[in-house]
N, C-alpha and C positions, 0 to 999 in steps of 0.2 A: 409740692404735693397738695392734692385737693383736700380742703378742710371739710370736716363733718358739720354740716349745717342742717338744723332741724327744719322740716317743712312747716307749712302753715299749721295753726292749731288743729289738733286731731279731731276728727268727727267721731261722735259716740252715739249713734242712733240706737235706741232700745236698751239703754244702760241705766243702772240704778243710781250711779254716782259719777263724779268727775275723776275719781282716782281708782286705780286698780284695786286697792285694798277695800274700796267701798262697793265693788262689784261692777266697775266700768268694763266695757268691752270696746277698747279703743281701736281706731283704724286710721292709717295715714296713707295718702297717695304717694307713689314713687314717681319721680320724673322719668320720662321715656328716653333716657340717654345715659351717658357715662356717670352722671351725678347720682344715679340710683343707689349705688353701693354706699357712697358717703352719707346720703340721707338716711338709709337704713341703719347704718352704724350710729348715727346721731340719735335716732329714735330709740335704739336699744340702750344706749348710754343713759338717756333720760329715764327710761322705764326702770332700769336696774338701779339707778341712783335713787329713784323714788322708794325702792324697796330696800335700800341701804345694803346692797350685796357687795361682797369683796371684789377688789379690783381685778384679780385673776379671773373671776367668773365673768366680769364685764368684758375683759379682753377676749376671752374665748367666744362669748356670745356674739361679740361684734365681728369676729372672724367668720363665724357660721352665717350670720345674717348677710354679710357681704357676699358670700358665695351664692346664697339663695337669691338675693336681689339681682346679682349679675345674671344668673341663669334666667330669671323672669324676663328681663329686658333684652337679653340676647337670643334666647330660644323660645320664649313665650310670647304672649300678647303684650308688648311693651306699653301700650296705651292704657292698660287696665291694671297694672301692677299695684299692689297694696301691701302694707305691713299691718298685721293685727297683733294685739296683745290682750291677754286676760289671765286671771288666776283661777285655779281649781284646787280642791282639797282632797279629792278621791283619786287614787288610793292614799296619796300623801300630798302635802302642800307643794305646789309647783307653779311656775310661770310658763304659760304657753305662748310661743312666738311663732307666727305664721307669715309666709309670703304667698300672696294670691296672684294668679293671672288667669285670663279667660281663654288661653290657648287650648285647643282640644287635646285630649290625651293620645298617646301613641304607644304601640308595642303591646307586650303581654306581661302580666305580673308573674312573679315566682309562684310555684304551686302552693296552695293553701288547703287546709282541711275544710271540707264543706259538709253540712248536714246531708245525710243520704237522701232526704226528701227533695233536695234541689238538684236540678240538672247542672252539669258542668258548664261553665261559661268562660269567655275570655274577659279578664279584668284589665281595665285601662291603667296605664302608668304614664309617668311623665317622660320627657326626653332627658338625656344626661344633664346633670346639674350645671356643668360648665363645658367649654370646649375640651377640657382635659378629663371630663366624665368620671372615670373610675378613680383617678387620683383625688378629685374633689370629694367624691363620695366617701373615700377612705378617710379624708381629713375630717369631714363632718361627723362620721361615725366615731372616729377616735376622740374628738373633742367632747361630743355628747356623752360618750362612754366614760371618759375620765371624770366628768362632773356628776355621773350617776343618772343622767337623763336619757332620752331616746329621741328618735326622729322618724319621719315617714312622710307619706303623701296620700291625699285623699281627695275625692271630688267634693265640691262645695259650691257656694254662690257668692258673687261679688257683694261687698258690704256698702261701698260708696257708690253714689250715682243713683239715678231714679229707678233703675230696674235691677232685679236680682239675677244678673247674668250668670249662667253656669260656667264653671272652670275648675281649677285645681288649687289646692293649697299644699305647699311643702312646709312642714312644721318641725319644731324641736322644742323640748321641754327643759327647763332649768329648775331642778329641785331647790326648794327654799331651805336655807339653814334653820336650825331650831329657833335661833334668836329672832329671825325674820318672821317665821311662821307664828311664833308666840305673840308677836306684835300686831298680827292681823286682827281687826275688830270683828266681833260676831256679826253674822248676817243681819241686815236690816229687817225689822219686823214688817209684815205686810202679807197680803194674800198671795200665796205661791201660784195658784192657777192663773191669776191675772198677770203675774210676772212672766210666766211661761208664754202666755198668749201675746204679751207685748213683745217679747224677744222673737217669737215665731213670726209675728206680723212684720217685724223689721227685716226678716230674712225671706219674706215672700211666701210663708207657709200659712195656710188657713188651718185653724184649730177649732175644736168643739169641746166644751166642758160639760161633762155629765156628773151629776151628784148622786151619792149613795153612801154606803158605809165608808167608801173612800172616794175622793174626787178623782176623776179620770180625765186627762186631756188627750184627745184623739188628734193625730196629725195625718190621718189617711194612710192608705197602703199598708194597713195592719200595724201601724206605729202608734204607740200610746205611752203615756207616763201616768203612773199612779201617784197621787199626792196624799200621803197618809202619815200621821204622827210627825209632822214637820220633816218629812223625808221625801225624796223623789225616787221612785222605783221604775225602771224601764228594762225591757228585755232586749239585749243586744246580741246579734248573731255571733255564735262562737263563744260567747261569754255568759249566756244565761241571764237571769234576773240580777241586775246591778242596783245597789242602793247608794244613792248620792245624797250628800247633805244639802240643805236648802241653799247654801252659798254657791252651789255648783249649777245653778239654773242655766247659766250661759253654756257650760259644757254639755249639759243634757240637750239643749236645743240644737247645739252644733252637731251632736250625734244624730239628731233627727234629720237635720239638713243633709248630712253626709249620707245617711241611709236612703233618703228620698232620691238623691242624685245617683247613687249606685243602682237603685232599682229601675231608674229610667235610662241608664247608660246604654243598655241594649235590650230593654224590655224584660229583664230577668228580675227575680225577687231579690230583696236585699240579702247580701251574704257577708262573709267575713271582710273587714276593711281591706282595701286593695294592697297596701304596702305599708308595713309598720316595722321599723327596726327597733323594737322595744322588747 
């Protein structure tokens, strides 16, 4: 049986610390072959051990990430596959795990509610998760549901390498037990606008900061984030104005990346995320 072997030290461009609890947004490359699943499992074990999560959660998360990594190297762009990990606290503390690859999207998404001001459009989605497609989807859905998490897919950009190559990320979330959430340190002090600009720059987004009663960080294409009273406020399609804690700077910028990529997928305006099983 193939052993779970960690890849090289994770790359963490645009992060505030070296640990997830300190605000790190870590990324690991996956080998373009049969070792990808084993490496992804090892990454997840390392990440969940850092957060001191129960063994049954570790086991389920390893099963899910194995399916997603296999899909990325079998059906996606195997040379670009990556595993990402970061923490967020809104609406509740959770670990976000994602598998990226740069393959183009295929097919059409399930119907979604769209604001009446937007014209209908075809939303891109990924190919089936594995050669057994529906069965793998049912497995991932069942395991995330049992843990109280969710999963889905969205357009985004590559994190490792010199260029922010567009692609897709299949993600799932692991809710943190109260004991683990309580042990998280408070967000590090510092200027939030600069933190957002640092993260955005690492993702290939140009941003502009304007000052006034509230500091506003503009990301173009009608995307902006207000920084006020140590909180991050942004308008998300289908969700309205969402208030994030300062510790969720990574999640906020990832939403901006996601919406930028959705807006350029076929020239349409940003709409409801393409596929979320949440």
